Phi, psi and omega in degrees: 000111180263112182282342180297322179295313182292325181293326178289326177293318178295319178299319178294320177300317181293323178294319178296321178296318178295319180295320181294324181289341182085008180288342180296332178295319178298315181293324179292317177296322176296322178292334177278335188255313190297314179299324178297315179294324177296318178298317179296318178297310181294326177293322179292323181283317186266346185058030178213118184284337178290318176294323178298317178292322179297315179295318179295318179297321178298318177295319179294317180296321178297321179290327176294317181292329177284346177093016180285335180230125177225004180264136183295321182294330177287323178294318178296320178296321176299316181295315179298319180293322178295319178296317178298319177296322177299314180293318180293322179295324176300315178294320180296316181291325175297319178296319180293327178290326180286334184293000000 
């Protein structure tokens, strides 16, 4: 009895069920917003956008390794959001330095 085969079938079933409910839209929007906000938060606290991206990336990698994200489009959305947060944090920190 190989449980690996059955677990992949169950995983696919759960994904289809999730897709039908429309909850995937919520998770995709969260993947577009939350990493950007994390970069901004960490940049504001550390006053360094590189450290902010490093901390955000560490949290994202930890969530990938735990298995919370396995869809490619969510990973791409996380990366795009992190890049947007990096650029926005640069502008925010420049504004704070001028103040």
